[in-house]
VOPAGU-2260 file (C-alpha; in pm, 1 decimal, decimal comma):
REM VOPAGU-2260
SITE   aa  ch    i         X         Y         Z
SITE  MET   A    0  -12743,0    -799,8   -2609,0
SITE  GLY   A    1  -13109,2    -810,9   -2458,6
SITE  ARG   A    2  -13303,9    -528,3   -2232,9
SITE  ARG   A    3  -13372,7    -773,1   -1927,7
SITE  SER   A    4  -13216,1    -874,4   -1632,5
SITE  SER   A    5  -13255,5   -1105,4   -1364,4
SITE  ARG   A    6  -13477,7    -888,4   -1158,9
SITE  TYR   A    7  -13697,3    -721,7   -1448,4
SITE  ASP   A    8  -14009,9    -923,4   -1389,4
SITE  GLU   A    9  -13978,1    -873,0   -1035,3
SITE  GLY   A   10  -13972,7    -448,1   -1124,8
SITE  LEU   A   11  -13614,6    -430,2    -928,4
SITE  PHE   A   12  -13284,0    -337,4   -1006,9
SITE  VAL   A   13  -12909,5    -319,7    -804,5
SITE  VAL   A   14  -12789,2      88,5    -741,2
SITE  GLU   A   15  -12414,7       6,0    -558,4
SITE  GLY   A   16  -12169,6     297,0    -443,5
SITE  GLU   A   17  -12252,3     546,5    -132,4
SITE  LEU   A   18  -12306,6     854,0    -390,2
SITE  LEU   A   19  -12560,5     654,1    -635,7
SITE  VAL   A   20  -12758,6     503,4    -326,5
SITE  ALA   A   21  -12779,1     878,3    -226,5
SITE  GLU   A   22  -12912,5    1003,1    -543,8
SITE  ALA   A   23  -13156,5     698,8    -582,6
SITE  PHE   A   24  -13250,0     789,9    -201,1
SITE  ASP   A   25  -13305,4    1218,4    -274,9
SITE  ALA   A   26  -13471,8    1156,2    -636,5
SITE  GLY   A   27  -13778,5     992,4    -461,8
SITE  TRP   A   28  -13697,0     653,8    -623,0
SITE  ASN   A   29  -13830,2     365,1    -409,4
SITE  VAL   A   30  -13545,7     190,2    -182,8
SITE  ILE   A   31  -13664,4    -138,9     -85,5
SITE  GLU   A   32  -13362,2    -305,7      86,5
SITE  GLN   A   33  -12973,2    -195,4     195,2
SITE  PHE   A   34  -12672,6    -410,1     196,0
SITE  GLN   A   35  -12392,5    -251,9     414,1
SITE  SER   A   36  -12022,8    -425,8     463,6
SITE  ILE   A   37  -11963,8    -445,7     783,7
SITE  ASP   A   38  -11628,2    -313,8     774,2
SITE  ALA   A   39  -11736,3     -21,5     590,9
SITE  ARG   A   40  -11844,7     300,9     796,1
SITE  ASP   A   41  -12234,8     372,4     801,6
SITE  GLN   A   42  -12375,5     455,1     475,6
SITE  PHE   A   43  -12739,6     326,7     551,0
SITE  ARG   A   44  -13072,6     576,5     543,9
SITE  ASP   A   45  -13356,6     514,5     776,3
SITE  GLY   A   46  -13626,6     353,5     660,4
SITE  PRO   A   47  -13598,0      62,0     425,4
SITE  PRO   A   48  -13442,9    -240,2     576,2
SITE  VAL   A   49  -13031,8    -318,7     587,1
SITE  SER   A   50  -12834,5    -613,2     563,6
SITE  PHE   A   51  -12516,8    -664,0     684,5
SITE  LEU   A   52  -12231,9    -894,1     531,8
SITE  TYR   A   53  -11896,0    -984,7     565,1
SITE  GLY   A   54  -11618,5    -808,0     343,4
SITE  ASP   A   55  -11574,9   -1104,0     159,6
SITE  ASP   A   56  -11923,3   -1200,3     126,2
SITE  PHE   A   57  -12026,2    -833,6     -39,6
SITE  LYS   A   58  -11807,9    -916,3    -305,1
SITE  LYS   A   59  -12005,5   -1134,1    -387,9
SITE  ILE   A   60  -12322,5   -1012,8    -444,7
SITE  SER   A   61  -12125,4    -688,7    -582,1
SITE  ASP   A   62  -12035,8    -584,6    -959,9
SITE  VAL   A   63  -11716,5    -396,0    -964,0
SITE  MET   A   64  -11359,1    -548,8    -885,3
SITE  SER   A   65  -11336,2    -287,1    -554,0
SITE  PRO   A   66  -11696,1    -246,6    -424,7
SITE  GLN   A   67  -11770,7      33,3    -171,3
SITE  GLY   A   68  -11989,8    -173,0      63,2
SITE  VAL   A   69  -12271,4     -36,9      15,9
SITE  ALA   A   70  -12566,5    -122,5    -239,4
SITE  ALA   A   71  -12981,1    -120,2    -255,8
SITE  ILE   A   72  -13232,1    -264,7    -478,3
SITE  VAL   A   73  -13475,8      13,6    -553,8
SITE  SER   A   74  -13799,2     -52,4    -780,5
SITE  MET   A   75  -13812,0      35,1   -1149,6
SITE  GLU   A   76  -14117,6     222,6   -1055,8
SITE  PRO   A   77  -14027,3     575,2   -1070,3
SITE  PRO   A   78  -14153,9     881,2    -888,3
SITE  ALA   A   79  -14459,6    1086,2    -983,6
SITE  LYS   A   80  -14236,6    1381,9   -1077,6
SITE  LEU   A   81  -14092,0    1181,2   -1326,8
SITE  THR   A   82  -14430,3     941,2   -1477,3
SITE  LYS   A   83  -14573,6    1342,6   -1530,1
SITE  THR   A   84  -14271,1    1484,8   -1691,8
SITE  THR   A   85  -14415,8    1695,5   -1998,1
SITE  MET   A   86  -14280,9    1594,8   -2304,5
SITE  THR   A   87  -14023,4    1904,7   -2433,2
SITE  TRP   A   88  -13754,6    1723,7   -2632,5
SITE  CYS   A   89  -13642,2    1381,1   -2619,6
SITE  VAL   A   90  -13345,8    1167,0   -2719,1
SITE  VAL   A   91  -13422,4     833,5   -2820,7
SITE  CYS   A   92  -13204,4     520,9   -2874,6
SITE  ASP   A   93  -13269,1     292,1   -3092,4
SITE  SER   A   94  -13088,1     -48,3   -3006,6
SITE  ILE   A   95  -12813,4      96,8   -2807,2
SITE  ALA   A   96  -12616,4    -247,2   -2679,2
SITE  ASP   A   97  -12308,8    -102,7   -2492,5
SITE  PRO   A   98  -12408,4     -16,1   -2176,5
SITE  GLY   A   99  -12142,8     246,2   -2092,3
SITE  ASN   A  100  -12299,2     421,3   -2427,6
SITE  LEU   A  101  -12631,5     402,1   -2281,0
SITE  GLY   A  102  -12544,8     534,6   -1939,1
SITE  THR   A  103  -12343,6     826,8   -2123,7
SITE  ILE   A  104  -12582,7     902,4   -2331,7
SITE  MET   A  105  -12882,4     900,2   -2047,0
SITE  ARG   A  106  -12575,9    1127,9   -1863,1
SITE  SER   A  107  -12599,6    1425,0   -2121,4
SITE  ALA   A  108  -12923,7    1405,0   -2218,9
SITE  GLU   A  109  -13045,0    1498,5   -1861,8
SITE  ALA   A  110  -12742,3    1775,6   -1843,7
SITE  ALA   A  111  -12868,7    1880,8   -2168,2
SITE  GLY   A  112  -13220,3    1902,7   -2012,4
SITE  ALA   A  113  -13446,3    1683,7   -2208,6
SITE  SER   A  114  -13753,2    1580,4   -2086,8
SITE  THR   A  115  -13709,2    1190,9   -2179,8
SITE  ILE   A  116  -13505,6     899,3   -2270,0
SITE  SER   A  117  -13713,3     706,0   -2587,8
SITE  LEU   A  118  -13608,0     305,9   -2614,4
SITE  VAL   A  119  -13638,3     186,3   -2944,3
SITE  GLY   A  120  -13555,0    -139,2   -3055,5
SITE  ASN   A  121  -13306,6    -382,1   -2852,3
SITE  CYS   A  122  -13157,7    -162,1   -2629,1
SITE  VAL   A  123  -12946,0    -295,0   -2301,7
SITE  ASP   A  124  -13146,1    -280,1   -1981,1
SITE  PRO   A  125  -13153,4      55,5   -1861,2
SITE  PHE   A  126  -13147,8     -69,5   -1531,2
SITE  SER   A  127  -12825,5    -290,1   -1561,4
SITE  PRO   A  128  -12547,7    -176,1   -1258,0
SITE  LYS   A  129  -12300,6    -103,2   -1567,5
SITE  VAL   A  130  -12560,4     189,8   -1747,2
SITE  VAL   A  131  -12649,0     272,6   -1396,6
SITE  ARG   A  132  -12307,7     381,7   -1356,3
SITE  ALA   A  133  -12240,9     531,0   -1636,3
SITE  SER   A  134  -12492,8     738,7   -1622,6
SITE  ALA   A  135  -12353,3     896,0   -1300,9
SITE  GLY   A  136  -12731,0     905,1   -1125,2
SITE  ALA   A  137  -12893,2    1069,5   -1395,4
SITE  VAL   A  138  -13092,3     713,2   -1458,7
SITE  PHE   A  139  -13294,7     912,8   -1154,3
SITE  HIS   A  140  -13357,6    1169,6   -1287,0
SITE  VAL   A  141  -13468,0    1158,1   -1641,9
SITE  GLN   A  142  -13831,3     980,5   -1789,4
SITE  MET   A  143  -13772,3     684,0   -1946,1
SITE  ARG   A  144  -14022,7     492,6   -2184,5
SITE  LEU   A  145  -13888,7     143,5   -2186,8
SITE  ALA   A  146  -14022,0      33,8   -2517,8
SITE  ASP   A  147  -14100,7     288,5   -2756,0
SITE  THR   A  148  -14172,1     264,7   -3090,1
SITE  TYR   A  149  -14128,4     552,6   -3436,9
SITE  GLU   A  150  -14497,8     529,7   -3425,7
SITE  GLN   A  151  -14549,8     601,1   -3059,1
SITE  LEU   A  152  -14335,7     920,0   -3112,2
SITE  LEU   A  153  -14468,5    1028,9   -3452,5
SITE  ALA   A  154  -14810,8     998,0   -3292,3
SITE  GLN   A  155  -14703,9    1263,8   -3035,6
SITE  GLU   A  156  -14610,3    1495,6   -3292,3
SITE  VAL   A  157  -14217,6    1382,3   -3240,8
SITE  ARG   A  158  -14040,0    1504,3   -3490,9
SITE  LEU   A  159  -13746,8    1282,6   -3543,2
SITE  LEU   A  160  -13388,9    1401,2   -3636,9
SITE  GLY   A  161  -13152,1    1055,2   -3724,2
SITE  LEU   A  162  -12749,2    1089,1   -3643,9
SITE  THR   A  163  -12559,8     944,8   -3904,9
SITE  SER   A  164  -12191,9     961,8   -4031,3
SITE  HIS   A  165  -12281,9     851,9   -4339,2
SITE  HIS   A  166  -12263,4    1096,3   -4693,5
SITE  ALA   A  167  -12582,7    1033,0   -4844,2
SITE  ILE   A  168  -12896,2     817,1   -4718,9
SITE  ALA   A  169  -13145,1     785,1   -5022,1
SITE  GLY   A  170  -12957,3     941,8   -5189,3
SITE  LYS   A  171  -12934,5    1305,1   -5020,4
SITE  SER   A  172  -12706,0    1466,4   -4855,6
SITE  PRO   A  173  -12739,3    1477,3   -4483,6
SITE  SER   A  174  -12776,9    1837,3   -4319,2
SITE  SER   A  175  -12510,3    1969,6   -4082,1
SITE  LEU   A  176  -12680,2    1929,3   -3758,8
SITE  TYR   A  177  -12532,4    2281,8   -3725,8
SITE  ASP   A  178  -12846,3    2422,3   -3960,4
SITE  VAL   A  179  -13152,9    2194,5   -3848,2
SITE  ALA   A  180  -13399,2    2359,0   -3643,9
SITE  THR   A  181  -13444,8    2222,4   -3278,5
SITE  SER   A  182  -13761,1    2391,1   -3164,0
SITE  GLY   A  183  -14085,0    2237,4   -3106,5
SITE  ARG   A  184  -14114,5    1858,5   -3024,1
SITE  LEU   A  185  -13804,6    1724,0   -3164,0
SITE  GLY   A  186  -13669,3    1353,0   -3110,2
SITE  LEU   A  187  -13294,6    1305,6   -3121,7
SITE  VAL   A  188  -13209,9     991,4   -3252,1
SITE  VAL   A  189  -12867,9     727,3   -3188,0
SITE  GLY   A  190  -12856,2     435,2   -3330,5
SITE  SER   A  191  -12670,3     143,7   -3246,2
SITE  GLU   A  192  -12302,1     145,6   -3243,0
SITE  SER   A  193  -12301,6    -100,2   -3520,0
SITE  HIS   A  194  -12517,4     -18,6   -3778,4
SITE  GLY   A  195  -12684,1     315,9   -3706,8
SITE  ILE   A  196  -13017,0     412,1   -3750,8
SITE  SER   A  197  -13193,1     157,6   -4024,7
SITE  GLN   A  198  -13279,9     403,3   -4349,0
SITE  SER   A  199  -13595,3     286,9   -4337,4
SITE  ALA   A  200  -13694,4     479,4   -4023,6
SITE  PRO   A  201  -13941,5     738,3   -4058,7
SITE  ILE   A  202  -13680,8     991,9   -3992,6
SITE  HIS   A  203  -13780,8    1396,8   -4068,8
SITE  GLU   A  204  -13424,9    1473,6   -4097,1
SITE  TRP   A  205  -13058,7    1298,9   -4085,0
SITE  VAL   A  206  -12788,0    1513,6   -3997,3
SITE  THR   A  207  -12434,2    1431,2   -3922,8
SITE  ILE   A  208  -12176,2    1627,0   -3723,1
SITE  ALA   A  209  -11893,5    1769,7   -3919,7
SITE  HIS   A  210  -11562,3    1671,7   -3805,6
SITE  VAL   A  211  -11213,7    1723,3   -3991,5
SITE  GLY   A  212  -10971,2    1419,6   -3818,7
SITE  ARG   A  213  -10922,6    1093,3   -3978,8
SITE  SER   A  214  -11196,8     956,7   -3796,4
SITE  GLU   A  215  -11508,1     863,8   -4043,0
SITE  SER   A  216  -11740,7     913,7   -3716,6
SITE  LEU   A  217  -11763,9     980,4   -3348,6
SITE  ASN   A  218  -11935,3     678,3   -3118,7
SITE  ALA   A  219  -12246,3     664,9   -3018,4
SITE  ALA   A  220  -12195,7     831,6   -2675,8
SITE  MET   A  221  -11989,2    1114,6   -2810,0
SITE  ALA   A  222  -12215,0    1244,3   -3107,5
SITE  ALA   A  223  -12516,5    1191,3   -2885,0
SITE  THR   A  224  -12323,1    1458,8   -2626,4
SITE  VAL   A  225  -12203,0    1699,4   -2895,5
SITE  ALA   A  226  -12563,4    1675,2   -3031,8
SITE  CYS   A  227  -12742,7    1706,8   -2664,5
SITE  MET   A  228  -12531,8    1997,2   -2554,7
SITE  TYR   A  229  -12614,5    2194,2   -2923,7
SITE  VAL   A  230  -12941,1    2128,0   -2895,4
SITE  ALA   A  231  -12971,6    2284,0   -2560,5
SITE  HIS   A  232  -12831,2    2543,3   -2657,5
SITE  ASN   A  233  -12953,8    2651,2   -2960,3
SITE  ARG   A  234  -13350,7    2542,5   -2786,9
SITE  GLU   A  235  -13227,4    2834,9   -2530,1
SITE  ALA   A  236  -13115,9    3052,9   -2780,3
SITE  THR   A  237  -13418,4    3072,8   -2920,4
SITE  ARG   A  238  -13656,6    3122,6   -2632,8
């Protein structure tokens, strides 16, 4: 699944639902236009123009089965406070294809205090409605680098930790996540749901999350959440 949406060339994306539209406004994003169903209570903000639609017409533009009756078109250009964010540690998403997974990873990364989310390879569109909803508004609060490469990360002296479920890579066993250093300019790499991270990727250290259940591995979003929270806890404890 590609990263582009119908409005990607225009630099715009759609946000739907009262809470998410409010998040976009409150986080300082540029809201271009608002839409509201005429049978919903007034939820629009002063400033951007508002178009009122009948309920059935609103459903035609909605991406959900039971729309809340409020939506907005937002510029993809983030507010200055995000573009000026200093790199501390980041989450690197390598070819994450599922919108729910990418949105959940964003939510966990932002909750854990990651400064940046870097999208490497062919990730799903981070501004698609399903990703925005799954992020629970995190998309508005963490800097995203949309077309990063490993080379760019290495040039910034980011140490890359690659999450893997394999027992061995290049003849070596990965380290336990709980045994590795997490200080400094760190990049936590989460690979695609079907193929993981390529073994040719310039990973500095491969790590795994030990578990005792029958499942072979956690899914991408679950693994990222566990790893993000551990990194956040460990970095706080070693300050």
